[in-house]
C-alpha positions in Angstrom: 0.0 0.0 0.0 1.1 3.6 -0.6 1.7 6.3 2.0 -1.8 7.9 1.4 -3.5 4.6 2.3 -1.2 4.2 5.4 -2.1 7.8 6.4 -5.9 7.0 6.2 -5.5 3.7 8.2 -3.3 5.1 11.0 -4.7 8.7 11.1 -1.0 10.0 10.9 0.0 12.7 8.5 2.3 12.0 5.6 4.9 14.2 7.2 4.7 12.3 10.5 5.1 8.9 8.6 8.2 10.2 6.8 9.6 11.6 10.1 9.4 8.1 11.7 11.0 6.6 8.6 13.9 9.0 9.0 14.3 7.8 12.6 14.4 4.2 11.2 11.4 3.3 13.2 9.9 1.8 10.1 11.6 0.9 6.9 9.2 0.4 3.9 10.2 -1.3 0.8 11.2 1.0 -2.1 9.8 0.0 -5.6 12.7 0.2 -7.9 10.5 0.6 -10.9 8.7 3.8 -9.8 10.8 4.8 -6.7 7.6 4.7 -4.6 7.7 3.5 -1.1 5.5 0.4 -0.4 4.1 -0.3 3.1 3.0 -3.5 4.6 0.4 -4.3 7.4 3.3 -4.7 9.7 4.3 -1.1 9.1 0.7 0.0 9.8 0.7 -2.0 13.1 4.0 -0.4 14.1 2.8 3.2 13.1 -0.4 2.6 15.2 1.7 1.5 18.2 4.0 4.6 17.8 1.0 6.9 17.7 -0.6 5.2 20.6 2.6 5.4 22.8 3.2 9.0 21.9 -0.3 9.8 23.1 1.1 8.6 26.5 4.1 10.9 26.1 6.4 7.9 25.8 9.8 9.1 24.3 10.4 8.1 20.7 13.9 6.7 21.8 12.0 4.2 24.2 9.5 3.3 21.5 12.3 2.6 18.9 14.0 0.3 21.5 10.6 -1.6 21.8 10.3 -1.9 18.0 13.9 -3.2 17.7 13.5 -5.7 20.5 16.2 -4.0 22.7 13.7 -3.5 25.5 10.5 -5.2 26.7 7.2 -3.4 26.4 6.4 -3.9 30.1 9.9 -2.6 31.1 9.4 0.6 29.2 5.9 1.0 30.6 7.1 0.5 34.2 9.9 3.0 33.6 7.5 5.5 32.1 5.0 5.1 35.0 7.8 5.7 37.5 8.7 9.0 35.7 5.0 9.9 35.6 4.5 9.4 39.2 7.5 11.5 40.0 6.2 14.3 37.8 2.8 14.0 39.5 4.3 14.2 42.9 6.3 17.2 41.9 3.1 18.8 40.4 1.2 18.0 43.6 4.0 19.5 45.8 3.7 22.7 43.6 0.0 22.8 43.9 0.1 22.6 47.7 2.7 25.4 47.9 0.9 27.5 45.4 -2.4 27.1 47.3 -0.5 28.1 50.6 1.0 31.2 49.0 -2.4 32.5 47.7 -3.4 32.9 51.3 -0.4 34.9 52.1 0.8 38.4 51.3 4.4 39.4 50.9 6.1 42.8 51.2 8.7 42.0 48.6 9.5 39.5 45.8 12.7 38.3 47.7 10.5 37.2 50.7 8.1 35.5 48.4 10.9 33.7 46.5 12.6 32.6 49.8 9.2 31.3 51.1 8.6 29.2 48.0 12.1 27.6 48.0 11.8 26.9 51.7 8.4 25.2 51.5 9.1 23.3 48.2 12.3 21.9 49.6 10.7 20.9 52.9 8.3 18.7 51.1 11.2 16.8 49.3 13.5 16.0 52.2 13.6 12.6 53.9 11.7 11.6 57.0 14.8 12.0 59.2 15.5 15.4 57.7 11.8 16.5 58.4 12.2 15.4 62.0 15.5 17.4 62.2 14.0 20.4 60.6 11.0 20.6 63.0 13.2 19.8 66.0 15.6 22.7 65.1 12.6 25.1 64.6 11.2 24.3 67.9 14.5 24.8 69.7 15.1 28.0 67.7 11.7 29.6 68.5 11.2 28.3 72.1 14.3 29.2 74.3 16.2 27.3 77.0 14.6 24.4 78.9 11.2 25.3 77.7 12.1 24.5 74.1 13.8 21.3 75.3 10.6 20.2 77.1 8.4 21.3 74.2 10.5 19.1 71.9 10.6 16.1 74.2 6.8 16.0 74.1 6.6 16.3 70.4 9.7 14.3 69.4 8.1 10.8 69.6 5.6 12.0 66.8 8.0 13.7 64.4 8.6 10.5 62.2 6.4 11.9 59.5 5.6 10.1 56.3 3.8 12.4 53.8 1.7 10.2 51.6 -1.4 12.2 50.9 -2.3 15.7 49.8 -4.0 16.3 53.2 -0.7 15.5 54.9 1.2 17.7 52.5 -1.1 20.6 53.3 -0.6 19.9 57.0 3.1 19.7 56.7 3.3 23.0 54.9 1.1 24.6 57.6 3.3 23.0 60.3 6.5 24.6 58.7 4.7 27.9 58.2 3.4 28.1 61.8 6.9 27.6 63.3 8.6 29.9 60.8 6.1 32.7 61.3 6.2 32.8 65.1 8.6 35.2 66.7 11.2 33.7 69.1 9.8 33.6 72.6 11.2 36.2 75.0 13.4 34.3 77.5 12.3 36.6 80.2 8.6 35.6 79.9 7.1 34.3 83.1 6.4 30.9 81.8 9.9 30.5 80.2 11.4 31.3 83.6 8.9 28.8 85.2 10.3 26.2 83.1 13.9 27.0 84.0 13.0 26.7 87.7 11.4 23.3 87.6 13.7 20.2 88.3 13.2 17.5 85.6 16.6 15.8 86.3 18.6 14.4 83.4 17.0 15.3 80.1 17.7 12.0 78.5 15.9 10.2 81.4 13.1 12.8 81.2 12.6 12.1 77.5 12.5 8.3 78.2 9.8 9.0 80.7 7.9 11.0 78.2 8.1 8.2 75.7 6.7 5.7 78.3 4.0 8.0 79.2 2.9 8.7 75.6 3.0 4.9 74.9 0.6 4.3 77.9 -1.7 7.1 76.8 -1.8 5.7 73.2 -2.8 2.3 74.5 -5.4 3.6 77.0 -8.3 2.9 74.7 -7.8 -0.9 75.0 -7.7 -0.8 78.8 -10.9 -0.6 80.8 -9.0 1.1 83.7 -10.7 2.3 86.8 -8.7 5.2 88.5 -10.4 4.9 91.9 -7.5 3.4 93.6 -5.2 6.1 92.2 -7.6 8.8 93.6 -7.7 7.0 97.0 -4.0 6.9 97.2 -3.7 10.5 96.3 -6.3 11.6 99.0 -4.6 9.5 101.5 -1.1 10.8 100.8 -2.0 14.6 100.8 -4.1 14.1 103.9 -1.3 12.5 105.9 1.6 14.6 104.6 0.9 18.3 105.2 4.3 19.3 103.8 3.5 17.5 100.6 0.1 19.1 100.5 1.6 22.5 100.9 4.2 21.9 98.2 1.4 20.8 95.9 -0.7 24.0 96.7 2.3 26.1 96.0 2.9 24.3 92.7 -0.7 24.2 91.7 -1.1 28.0 92.0 2.1 28.8 90.2 1.1 26.5 87.5 -2.3 28.3 87.1 -0.3 31.5 86.5 2.0 29.6 84.1 -0.8 28.2 82.1 -2.5 31.6 81.8 0.7 33.2 80.6 1.7 30.3 78.4 -1.7 30.2 76.7 -1.7 34.0 76.1 1.8 33.7 74.3 1.7 30.4 72.6 -1.7 28.9 73.1 -2.7 29.6 69.4 0.6 28.3 68.0 0.3 25.2 70.2 -3.2 24.6 68.9 -2.2 24.8 65.3 0.8 22.5 66.0 -1.5 19.9 67.6 -4.0 20.3 64.6 -1.3 19.6 62.0 0.3 16.7 63.9 -3.0 15.0 64.3 -3.1 14.8 60.5 0.7 14.0 60.0 1.0 11.2 62.7 -1.7 8.7 63.6 0.0 8.0 66.9 -0.3 11.6 67.9 -4.0 11.6 67.0 -4.5 8.6 69.3 -2.4 10.3 72.0 -4.6 13.3 72.1 -7.7 11.1 72.1 -6.1 9.1 74.9 -5.5 12.2 77.0 -9.2 13.1 76.8 -10.1 9.5 77.9 -7.7 9.8 80.8 -9.1 13.1 82.0 -12.6 11.7 81.8 -11.7 8.6 83.7 -9.9 10.6 86.4 -13.0 12.9 86.7 -15.3 9.8 86.9 -13.1 8.4 89.7 -13.2 11.6 91.8 -16.9 11.8 91.5 -17.1 8.1 92.6 -14.9 8.5 95.6 -15.6 12.2 96.7 -18.9 13.1 95.2 -17.2 16.0 93.4 -15.5 16.4 90.0 -11.8 17.1 89.9 -12.0 20.8 89.6 -14.5 21.1 92.5 -12.5 18.7 94.7 -9.2 20.7 94.2 -11.0 24.1 94.7 -12.4 22.9 98.0 -9.4 21.0 99.5 -6.4 22.9 98.1 -6.9 26.5 99.1 -4.0 28.9 99.7 
């Protein structure tokens, strides 16, 4: 058949067919009598395959290797899928960053450029690098022992695997929240409060935090009655007046600390919590576990004293 017939059968232009010939992807027979090129059904099959694979953006070099038998069809498809997945991930990352930038206003182009680079790179780094980045940002923004303790309570949940668009958005939000907050004044009441509390060796403190968080995460599966804990606490504070006085002093200093800390970093803390609940399933369970523990504690106080926790402490631990 001639080139016109092949063009009709394949839907390719004569120019395209000749281009594939020049690349040696098909080699029609040349009739020596009239110098016309003659095409077979095999050429039509090859041209249809070329056209179909080009629709999928498969490079011509890869298609030629398939036609020449140098590479298997499935091998090229898998390689192309890997490339496509990588490009799609890059586009998704760009989409998340652009969506975030739409909500921000920048004073200058330099600031905008730096922000784009920072957010884009933060999505591409490894899990360990992500953990290191957030750890460094926490220690940079929260000074002294305050920062070390904040990190200790978040570090168990910083192994972050970003495998969905929701997590990408939460990650970008987390980086932005920590980047935007001003470094906390080291003279703040609650920062000094942290400096004055004795937590002992930091490594041991962190180990204790890990054990506590593991217990809280598993609290759902335990039908635990806290009545015995409440009885032991009541007995101890009733018999040991010095301990009770120390507790009262701590309780009222803690109330002022909570008030000051909430005023300065309460909003930031809530945003970090919101982001980590999306980014780490264990952290989500930990927060839910804390709520369960508080409810069980409250139920135990009502059972043993007839009052909820707040009322009991208000009546029995006055200045």
